C-alpha positions as CSV (number, residue, x, y, z in Angstrom):
1,M,66.2,49.5,110.7
2,S,64.9,48.5,107.4
3,E,65.2,50.4,104.2
4,K,61.5,51.4,104.3
5,D,62.0,53.4,107.5
6,H,64.6,55.7,105.8
7,K,62.7,56.6,102.7
8,V,62.0,60.2,101.9
9,S,58.7,61.0,100.4
10,R,58.4,62.9,97.2
11,R,57.0,65.9,99.1
12,Q,59.9,66.0,101.5
13,F,62.4,65.6,98.6
14,L,60.9,68.5,96.7
15,T,60.7,70.6,99.9
16,Y,64.4,70.0,100.7
17,T,65.5,70.5,97.0
18,L,63.5,73.8,96.6
19,T,64.6,75.1,99.9
20,G,68.3,74.4,99.0
21,V,68.0,76.0,95.6
22,G,66.1,79.0,96.9
23,G,68.7,79.5,99.6
24,F,71.5,79.4,97.0
25,M,69.6,81.9,94.8
26,A,68.9,84.2,97.7
27,A,72.6,84.1,98.8
28,G,73.6,84.8,95.2
29,M,71.5,87.9,95.2
30,I,72.2,89.2,98.7
31,M,76.0,88.8,98.7
32,P,76.7,91.2,95.9
33,M,74.3,93.8,97.4
34,A,76.0,93.4,100.8
35,R,79.4,93.8,99.3
36,F,78.3,96.9,97.4
37,A,76.9,98.4,100.6
38,L,79.9,97.5,102.8
39,D,82.7,98.1,100.4
40,P,83.4,101.7,101.2
41,A,83.4,101.0,104.9
42,L,85.9,98.1,104.4
43,K,88.4,100.2,102.4
44,V,91.3,101.8,104.2
45,G,90.9,105.5,103.8
46,A,93.6,107.8,102.6
47,E,92.9,110.2,105.5
48,G,96.6,110.5,106.4
49,D,97.6,111.7,102.9
50,L,99.5,114.9,102.9
51,V,99.3,117.5,100.1
52,A,102.2,119.7,99.0
53,V,101.1,123.3,99.6
54,A,104.0,125.7,99.6
55,Q,107.8,126.1,99.8
56,V,109.4,126.9,103.2
57,D,111.2,129.9,101.7
58,E,107.9,131.5,100.8
59,I,106.7,131.6,104.4
60,T,107.1,134.8,106.5
61,E,106.1,135.8,109.9
62,E,103.0,137.5,108.4
63,P,100.2,134.9,107.8
64,Q,99.7,134.2,104.1
65,R,96.7,132.4,102.6
66,F,97.6,129.4,100.4
67,N,95.0,127.5,98.4
68,F,95.5,123.8,97.6
69,K,93.6,121.0,95.9
70,F,93.3,117.3,96.5
71,E,91.2,114.4,95.3
72,Q,88.6,113.2,97.8
73,V,86.8,109.8,97.5
74,D,83.3,109.6,98.9
75,A,82.2,106.0,98.6
76,W,82.2,105.6,94.8
77,Y,82.5,109.3,93.8
78,T,85.8,111.0,93.4
79,S,85.9,114.8,93.4
80,E,88.5,117.5,93.5
81,V,88.3,119.6,96.7
82,T,89.8,123.0,97.2
83,R,91.0,124.1,100.7
84,S,93.1,126.9,102.0
85,A,95.3,127.6,105.0
86,W,96.9,130.5,106.7
87,I,100.6,129.6,107.0
88,F,103.2,131.6,108.8
89,K,106.4,131.3,110.8
90,K,106.6,131.8,114.6
91,G,110.3,131.6,115.5
92,D,111.6,128.3,114.0
93,E,108.1,126.8,113.9
94,I,105.8,126.8,110.9
95,I,102.1,127.0,111.7
96,A,99.1,126.3,109.4
97,L,95.7,127.4,110.5
98,S,92.3,126.6,109.0
99,P,90.5,129.7,107.7
100,T,87.2,128.3,108.8
101,C,85.6,130.2,111.8
102,T,84.7,127.8,114.6
103,H,81.5,129.8,115.3
104,L,79.5,129.0,112.2
105,G,82.0,128.1,109.5
106,C,82.5,131.4,107.8
107,T,86.0,132.2,106.3
108,V,88.3,134.4,108.5
109,D,90.8,136.8,107.0
110,W,94.0,138.2,108.5
111,N,94.3,141.8,109.4
112,T,91.3,143.1,107.3
113,N,89.5,145.1,110.0
114,P,91.3,148.3,110.9
115,D,89.7,148.3,114.4
116,Y,91.4,144.9,115.2
117,E,94.8,145.0,113.6
118,N,97.0,141.8,113.5
119,Q,94.0,139.5,114.2
120,F,92.0,137.0,112.2
121,F,88.6,138.5,111.7
122,C,85.3,136.8,110.7
123,P,83.1,139.4,109.0
124,C,79.9,137.3,109.3
125,H,79.5,137.6,113.1
126,F,82.5,139.7,114.1
127,G,84.5,136.7,115.5
128,R,88.1,137.4,116.2
129,F,91.2,135.3,116.8
130,D,94.8,136.2,117.7
131,L,97.9,135.3,115.7
132,N,98.0,131.8,117.3
133,G,94.4,131.2,116.2
134,T,93.1,131.5,119.8
135,N,89.6,132.9,120.0
136,I,89.3,136.2,121.7
137,A,87.0,136.3,124.8
138,G,83.8,138.2,124.3
139,T,83.5,137.3,120.6
140,P,81.2,134.5,119.2
141,P,83.7,131.7,118.6
142,T,84.0,129.4,121.5
143,R,87.2,127.6,120.5
144,P,90.4,128.3,118.6
145,L,90.9,127.9,114.9
146,D,91.8,124.4,113.8
147,V,95.5,123.6,113.0
148,Y,96.5,121.6,110.0
149,D,98.6,118.5,110.4
150,L,101.9,119.8,108.9
151,E,105.1,118.1,107.7
152,V,108.1,119.7,106.1
153,R,110.1,117.6,103.6
154,D,112.9,118.8,101.4
155,G,111.9,122.4,101.7
156,T,108.2,121.7,100.9
157,I,105.3,122.1,103.3
158,Y,102.8,119.3,103.2
159,L,99.4,119.6,104.9
160,G,97.0,116.9,106.1
161,K,93.6,117.2,107.8
162,P,92.8,120.1,110.2
163,I,93.0,119.1,113.8
164,R,90.4,120.4,116.2
165,R,91.8,122.3,119.2
166,G,90.0,123.2,122.4
């Protein structure tokens, strides 16, 4: 083949050049936006982090409410979250129950209704739970209270995320 058969016209050269430059410019704009959008999904979450809540010697067989705080990161926003747990001993075991009613998310209290002694009671819709957090039949909640992931280290109780039961 001769050299004339391989020549690129000015129009083709400009088309190839502008397409290439436009592609690089588009990639330069899209890549940072894609990284910005996907970055939170690519980060390994700290969902397994445990928070120190109480000392073991403070815990009795009667449920006590303990409030605790931790930092939560939602995408690019960091906030301080306050949670609470009902913690008590049952034999040698320490149990930490979420105070959030499984019916509609109200807060349950321990032993506050004289008609239902030694039970967790939800005043919003009259939900009841026994000491283990099991929902009592005939009341609105359809499943037990959630139990916190719990670990004891050096006499300190650490709580993680609530684990759904039932």
